DRENZA-465441 format. One record per residue (C-alpha): residue number from 1; chain; x, y, z. Coordinates in steps of 0.25 Angstrom, whole numbers, m for minus. Example, Ala and Ser with C-alpha at 12.3 -4.5 7.8 and 13.67 -1.06 7.14 Angstrom:
DRENZA-465441
    n  chain      X      Y      Z
    1      A     49    m18     31
    2      A     55     m4     29
end
This chain:
DRENZA-465441
    n  chain      X      Y      Z
    1      A   m534    m34    442
    2      A   m530    m49    442
    3      A   m538    m61    439
    4      A   m535    m75    446
    5      A   m535    m87    438
    6      A   m537   m101    443
    7      A   m533   m112    434
    8      A   m531   m127    436
    9      A   m519   m134    430
   10      A   m514   m148    430
   11      A   m502   m153    439
   12      A   m492   m153    428
   13      A   m495   m138    424
   14      A   m494   m134    438
   15      A   m481   m141    440
   16      A   m475   m134    427
   17      A   m480   m121    432
   18      A   m473   m123    446
   19      A   m460   m127    439
   20      A   m461   m114    430
   21      A   m463   m106    442
   22      A   m451   m112    448
   23      A   m442   m112    436
   24      A   m445    m98    431
   25      A   m446    m90    444
   26      A   m461    m87    444
   27      A   m467    m83    457
   28      A   m479    m91    455
   29      A   m487   m100    446
   30      A   m496    m88    444
   31      A   m485    m79    439
   32      A   m480    m90    429
   33      A   m495    m92    424
   34      A   m497    m77    423
   35      A   m484    m76    414
   36      A   m488    m88    406
   37      A   m502    m83    403
   38      A   m497    m69    399
   39      A   m487    m76    390
   40      A   m498    m84    384
   41      A   m507    m73    382
   42      A   m496    m64    376
   43      A   m491    m75    366
   44      A   m506    m78    362
   45      A   m508    m63    360
   46      A   m520    m63    370
   47      A   m515    m50    377
   48      A   m517    m43    364
   49      A   m530    m48    362
   50      A   m536    m43    375
   51      A   m529    m30    373
   52      A   m519    m31    385
   53      A   m507    m25    379
   54      A   m502    m17    391
   55      A   m500    m28    400
   56      A   m494    m38    390
   57      A   m481    m44    397
   58      A   m469    m46    388
   59      A   m465    m61    384
   60      A   m451    m65    380
   61      A   m449    m63    365
   62      A   m435    m70    363
   63      A   m427    m81    370
   64      A   m417    m70    375
   65      A   m429    m63    382
   66      A   m434    m76    388
   67      A   m420    m79    393
   68      A   m420    m65    400
   69      A   m432    m67    407
   70      A   m427    m81    412
   71      A   m415    m75    417
   72      A   m423    m64    425
   73      A   m430    m75    432
   74      A   m416    m78    439
   75      A   m418    m93    438
   76      A   m406   m102    442
   77      A   m396   m104    430
   78      A   m400   m119    430
   79      A   m415   m115    428
   80      A   m412   m106    417
   81      A   m403   m115    410
   82      A   m414   m126    411
   83      A   m425   m117    406
   84      A   m416   m113    394
   85      A   m412   m127    391
   86      A   m427   m132    392
   87      A   m431   m121    383
   88      A   m420   m124    373
   89      A   m424   m138    373
   90      A   m439   m135    370
   91      A   m435   m126    358
   92      A   m426   m136    352
   93      A   m437   m147    354
   94      A   m447   m138    346
   95      A   m437   m133    336
   96      A   m431   m147    333
   97      A   m441   m158    337
   98      A   m436   m172    339
   99      A   m441   m182    331
  100      A   m450   m192    339
  101      A   m443   m206    339
  102      A   m450   m218    333
  103      A   m450   m230    342
end
């Protein structure tokens, strides 16, 4: 049995979801949102709290596993390279934050 959710989001979140659907090969925003919610609930341990252990989907536990998942999406090489570069930039910015310049 399934339940339907109806939620309102602002335009910027809708644009981001549309972009993610296009870039990552999801069939719809609904598919993207379901996967995002599953990952959120998994990471927060909420599936375990409600006792739903048989339907817990697996999330990537390593960069190699994440890359393997991306490769299975059959994205064009340029899109894969952009995703990898963007991710590398985000990690580098987090690990090595730039000092703010004083005007």
